[in-house]
C-alpha positions as CSV (number, residue, x, y, z in Angstrom):
1,X,-120.1,41.9,92.7
2,X,-121.1,38.3,93.1
3,X,-119.4,35.9,90.6
4,X,-121.3,32.7,89.9
5,X,-119.4,29.5,89.1
6,X,-118.9,29.2,85.4
7,X,-119.7,32.9,84.8
8,X,-117.2,35.1,83.0
9,X,-116.2,37.8,85.5
10,X,-115.3,40.2,82.7
11,X,-118.7,40.1,81.0
12,X,-120.2,43.1,82.9
13,X,-117.1,45.2,82.1
14,X,-117.2,44.3,78.4
15,X,-121.0,45.0,78.3
16,X,-120.5,48.4,79.8
17,X,-117.6,49.1,77.4
18,X,-119.8,48.2,74.4
19,X,-122.6,50.5,75.6
20,X,-120.2,53.4,75.8
21,X,-118.8,52.7,72.4
22,X,-122.3,52.6,70.9
23,X,-123.2,56.0,72.4
24,X,-120.0,57.8,71.6
25,X,-121.1,59.4,68.3
26,X,-124.3,60.8,69.9
27,X,-122.3,62.1,72.9
28,X,-119.8,63.7,70.6
29,X,-122.5,65.5,68.7
30,X,-124.2,66.7,72.0
31,X,-120.9,67.9,73.4
32,X,-120.1,69.8,70.1
33,X,-123.5,71.5,70.1
34,X,-123.2,72.4,73.8
35,X,-119.8,74.0,73.5
36,X,-120.5,75.8,70.3
37,X,-123.8,77.4,71.1
38,X,-124.7,79.9,73.8
39,X,-128.3,78.6,74.0
40,X,-129.8,75.9,76.2
41,X,-130.0,73.4,73.3
42,X,-126.7,71.8,74.3
43,X,-127.8,71.4,77.8
44,X,-131.0,69.8,76.6
45,X,-129.1,67.5,74.4
46,X,-126.8,66.4,77.2
47,X,-129.7,66.0,79.6
48,X,-131.6,63.8,77.1
49,X,-128.5,61.8,76.4
50,X,-128.0,61.2,80.1
51,X,-131.7,60.2,80.5
52,X,-131.4,57.9,77.6
53,X,-128.4,56.2,79.1
54,X,-129.7,56.0,82.7
55,X,-133.4,55.3,82.4
56,X,-133.0,51.8,80.8
57,X,-130.7,50.7,83.7
58,X,-133.2,52.0,86.3
59,X,-136.1,50.3,84.5
60,X,-134.1,47.1,84.3
61,X,-133.4,47.2,88.0
62,X,-137.1,47.8,88.8
63,X,-138.4,45.0,86.7
64,X,-135.6,42.4,87.3
65,X,-137.4,40.6,90.1
66,X,-140.5,39.8,87.9
67,X,-138.3,38.9,85.0
68,X,-136.2,36.4,87.1
69,X,-139.5,34.8,88.3
70,X,-140.6,34.3,84.8
71,X,-137.3,32.8,83.8
72,X,-137.7,30.1,86.4
73,X,-140.6,28.8,84.3
74,X,-138.3,28.5,81.3
75,X,-135.6,26.7,83.3
76,X,-137.8,23.5,83.3
77,X,-137.9,23.6,79.5
78,X,-134.3,24.8,79.1
79,X,-132.8,21.8,77.5
80,X,-135.6,21.4,75.0
81,X,-135.4,25.1,74.1
82,X,-131.6,24.8,73.6
83,X,-132.1,21.8,71.3
84,X,-134.8,23.6,69.3
85,X,-132.7,26.8,69.0
86,X,-129.7,24.8,68.0
87,X,-131.7,23.0,65.4
88,X,-133.0,26.2,63.9
89,X,-129.4,27.6,63.8
90,X,-128.2,24.5,61.9
91,X,-131.1,24.7,59.4
92,X,-130.5,28.4,58.9
93,X,-126.8,27.8,58.3
94,X,-127.5,25.0,55.8
95,X,-130.1,27.2,54.1
96,X,-127.5,30.0,53.8
97,X,-124.9,27.8,52.3
98,X,-127.2,26.1,49.8
99,X,-128.9,29.4,48.8
100,X,-132.3,28.3,50.0
101,X,-132.5,31.1,52.5
102,X,-132.9,33.6,49.7
103,X,-135.7,31.5,48.3
104,X,-137.4,31.4,51.7
105,X,-137.1,35.2,52.0
106,X,-138.7,35.6,48.6
107,X,-141.5,33.2,49.6
108,X,-142.1,35.1,52.9
109,X,-142.3,38.4,50.9
110,X,-144.8,36.9,48.6
111,X,-146.9,35.6,51.6
112,X,-146.5,38.8,53.7
113,X,-145.9,41.8,51.4
114,X,-145.8,44.1,54.4
115,X,-142.5,42.6,55.4
116,X,-141.0,44.5,52.4
117,X,-141.7,47.8,54.3
118,X,-139.6,46.8,57.3
119,X,-136.0,48.2,57.5
């Protein structure tokens, strides 16, 4: 594993740990079904769980080269993007504290009623 200067060497470990914590309830259910039934449904659940866990990593590895190439274009605008994102975070924080974020949400629901169906 290559460690870049300024990078946190524990970040990959914590990322993997969080992925395993997120998938534990599903894995527990799949294991319970596979041990309690004599049918192939438990095997199918475990196989689908394994595919769901492994396929994103395989796809990420396959498309990483193109993604890194596209990120180089953003590197030129990196400082400006950081300033804009920081400004948006400050505005959102002030809006939350002053109660204007709720008014903005109500305004957005009035302008785009389909947003009320999300989530």
